[in-house]
C-alpha positions as CSV (number, residue, x, y, z in Angstrom):
1,M,0.0,0.0,0.0
2,Q,1.3,3.4,-1.1
3,I,0.7,6.4,1.2
4,D,1.3,10.0,0.0
5,V,3.7,12.0,2.3
6,V,3.0,15.8,2.2
7,N,4.7,18.8,3.4
8,A,3.3,21.8,5.5
9,Q,1.7,23.2,2.3
10,K,0.1,19.8,1.6
11,E,2.2,19.2,-1.4
12,K,3.2,15.5,-2.1
13,V,7.0,15.1,-1.4
14,A,7.3,11.3,-1.2
15,S,5.5,8.0,-1.0
16,L,5.5,5.6,1.9
17,E,5.0,1.8,1.5
18,I,3.0,0.4,4.4
19,G,1.9,-3.3,4.6
20,D,-1.8,-4.0,4.1
21,A,-2.0,-5.7,7.5
22,V,-1.8,-2.1,9.2
23,F,-4.2,0.1,7.1
24,G,-5.8,-2.5,4.9
25,G,-7.1,-5.1,7.2
26,V,-10.5,-6.1,8.3
27,V,-12.2,-3.4,10.6
28,K,-13.3,-5.2,13.6
29,R,-15.8,-2.7,15.3
30,E,-16.4,-4.8,18.3
31,L,-12.8,-5.0,19.1
32,I,-12.7,-1.1,18.9
33,W,-15.6,-0.9,21.2
34,Q,-14.0,-3.2,23.8
35,S,-10.8,-1.2,23.7
36,V,-12.7,2.1,24.0
37,V,-14.8,0.7,27.1
38,H,-11.5,-0.4,28.7
39,E,-9.8,2.9,28.4
40,Q,-12.8,4.8,29.8
41,A,-13.2,2.3,32.6
42,E,-9.6,2.8,33.5
43,A,-10.0,6.5,33.7
44,R,-13.0,6.3,36.0
45,R,-11.8,7.5,39.5
46,G,-14.5,5.4,41.4
47,T,-14.5,7.7,44.5
48,H,-18.3,7.7,44.8
49,A,-19.4,6.8,48.4
50,T,-22.6,7.0,50.5
51,K,-23.0,6.7,54.1
52,N,-24.5,3.6,55.6
53,R,-26.2,3.3,59.0
54,A,-22.9,2.8,60.7
55,A,-21.4,6.0,59.1
56,V,-24.2,8.5,59.6
57,S,-24.3,10.6,62.8
58,G,-26.8,9.9,65.4
59,T,-27.4,7.8,68.5
60,G,-27.5,4.2,68.6
61,K,-29.9,4.1,71.5
62,K,-33.3,2.5,71.0
63,P,-35.8,5.4,71.0
64,W,-38.5,3.6,72.8
65,R,-39.3,0.1,74.1
66,Q,-40.1,-2.6,71.8
67,K,-43.6,-3.2,72.7
68,G,-46.6,-1.6,74.4
69,T,-46.4,2.0,73.0
70,G,-48.6,1.4,70.0
71,R,-45.8,2.6,67.6
72,A,-43.8,0.7,65.0
73,R,-40.7,-1.1,66.5
74,V,-37.5,0.7,65.8
75,G,-33.9,-0.1,66.8
76,E,-32.0,3.2,66.3
77,A,-32.5,6.7,64.9
78,R,-29.9,5.8,62.2
79,N,-31.9,3.1,60.5
80,P,-32.5,3.6,56.7
81,L,-36.2,4.1,57.1
82,W,-35.8,7.4,59.0
83,R,-34.9,10.8,57.8
84,K,-31.2,11.3,58.0
85,G,-30.7,7.6,58.3
86,G,-28.1,5.4,56.5
87,T,-28.3,4.5,52.7
88,V,-29.1,0.9,51.9
89,F,-26.8,-0.7,49.1
90,G,-25.5,2.7,48.1
91,P,-22.3,3.1,45.8
92,Q,-19.0,2.6,47.5
93,P,-15.5,3.4,46.2
94,R,-14.4,0.8,43.7
95,D,-12.1,0.1,40.8
96,Y,-13.9,-0.1,37.5
97,G,-10.7,-1.1,35.5
98,F,-10.5,-4.7,33.9
99,H,-7.8,-6.6,32.1
100,L,-7.7,-6.3,28.2
101,P,-5.0,-8.4,26.5
102,K,-2.3,-6.4,24.7
103,K,-3.1,-8.4,21.6
104,M,-6.7,-7.1,21.5
105,E,-5.5,-3.5,22.3
106,R,-3.2,-3.7,19.3
107,G,-5.8,-5.2,17.1
108,A,-8.3,-2.5,18.0
109,L,-5.8,0.1,17.1
110,R,-5.0,-1.5,13.7
111,S,-8.9,-1.5,13.1
112,A,-9.3,2.0,14.1
113,L,-6.5,3.2,11.9
114,T,-7.7,1.2,9.0
115,A,-11.3,2.6,9.4
116,R,-10.1,6.2,9.6
117,F,-7.8,5.7,6.7
118,R,-10.5,4.5,4.5
119,D,-12.5,7.7,5.6
120,G,-9.7,9.8,4.2
121,A,-9.2,11.4,7.7
122,I,-5.4,10.5,7.9
123,T,-2.8,12.9,6.6
124,V,1.0,12.0,6.6
125,V,3.4,14.7,6.8
126,D,7.1,14.6,6.5
127,E,7.5,16.6,9.8
128,L,5.9,18.8,12.2
129,G,7.6,22.0,11.4
130,V,7.3,25.1,13.4
131,S,10.1,27.6,13.7
132,E,9.3,28.5,17.4
133,A,6.9,27.6,20.1
134,K,4.0,29.8,19.0
135,T,0.4,28.8,19.0
136,K,-0.3,30.9,15.9
137,Q,2.2,29.0,14.0
138,A,0.8,25.7,15.0
139,A,-2.7,26.8,14.1
140,A,-1.5,28.0,10.7
141,F,0.3,24.6,10.1
142,L,-2.7,22.5,10.9
143,K,-5.0,24.8,8.9
144,G,-2.8,24.5,5.8
145,L,-3.1,20.6,6.1
146,G,-6.9,20.9,6.2
147,A,-7.2,19.8,9.8
148,G,-10.6,20.9,11.3
149,G,-12.5,20.0,14.4
150,K,-11.0,17.6,16.7
151,T,-7.5,17.0,15.5
152,L,-5.2,14.1,16.7
153,V,-1.4,14.8,16.1
154,I,0.7,11.7,16.2
155,D,4.6,11.8,16.2
156,A,7.2,9.3,17.1
157,A,9.0,11.7,19.5
158,P,7.1,15.0,19.9
159,G,9.3,17.9,20.1
160,D,9.2,20.5,23.0
161,D,8.5,23.5,20.7
162,F,5.6,21.8,18.8
163,A,4.2,20.5,22.1
164,R,4.1,24.0,23.6
165,A,2.7,25.4,20.4
166,V,-0.4,23.2,20.4
167,R,-1.2,22.9,24.1
168,N,-3.3,26.0,24.0
169,L,-5.4,24.7,21.0
170,A,-8.5,23.3,22.6
171,R,-9.3,20.8,20.1
172,V,-5.9,19.6,19.2
173,K,-4.2,16.5,21.0
174,L,-0.5,15.6,20.6
175,V,0.2,12.0,21.2
176,P,3.4,10.0,20.9
177,S,3.0,6.8,18.6
178,S,3.8,4.5,21.4
179,Q,0.9,5.7,23.4
180,V,-1.8,6.4,20.8
181,T,-5.1,4.2,21.5
182,A,-8.1,3.3,19.5
183,R,-10.2,5.8,21.3
184,D,-7.7,8.6,20.4
185,V,-8.1,7.6,16.7
186,M,-12.0,7.2,16.7
187,D,-12.5,10.3,18.7
188,A,-10.7,12.6,16.2
189,Q,-12.3,14.1,13.0
190,T,-8.8,14.7,11.5
191,I,-5.6,12.8,12.2
192,V,-2.1,14.3,11.2
193,A,0.7,11.8,11.6
194,T,4.4,12.2,10.8
195,R,6.2,9.7,8.6
196,A,8.3,8.6,11.5
197,A,5.1,7.8,13.6
198,V,3.5,5.9,10.7
199,E,6.7,3.7,10.3
200,R,6.7,3.1,14.2
201,L,3.0,2.1,14.0
202,A,3.6,-0.2,11.1
203,E,6.4,-1.9,12.7
204,A,4.6,-2.4,15.9
205,L,1.2,-3.5,14.4
206,G,2.6,-5.2,11.3
207,R,4.1,-8.2,13.2
208,T,0.7,-9.1,14.9
209,G,-1.2,-8.6,11.6
210,R,1.1,-11.1,9.8
211,K,0.5,-13.6,12.4
212,E,-3.3,-13.2,12.2
213,Q,-3.2,-13.4,8.4
214,E,-1.2,-16.7,8.5
215,R,-3.8,-18.4,10.6
């Protein structure tokens, strides 16, 4: 598969040959869904908590005797049936994360890249060129490439100047190629990747893709 590599003016400067296992495979949407759910579950803090009858304030003394008053029996003022009493089966702090095999994560990323490549949302540039760490220059660079809306920028080793230049752009996310996920790819409307980043991704995902094709 031949991929065009463009410069800052979106002019073709080279061609990059990538294996079909990376950008030309089968799009497994259920695998992408599992990867997205896994990442969102890992990001949940899980600090929600409610007070049960042991945690709420109040006396533990029996308000009145068990029998003979004509009123309903009750053990303490903190029981859940009373106002300001404890909560029954309320949410407690917990960890929502779960294990997802690395092979499934790589497969989800490969499917996501394939789907976005078929949509024409991926642009490969030779380098992320900004002369200095200025937000205005980064915005002009992305605009020249036709990037609009939520934009994902992928680089093998993002430079400090470009990272400082895009950090004030609200809808632009810069991610190293070693940390990009399927959720990052599917959440972006436009993806700008450097040639080095694509080569790194092809090297990391191509091995698994060849093994799956041989089966």
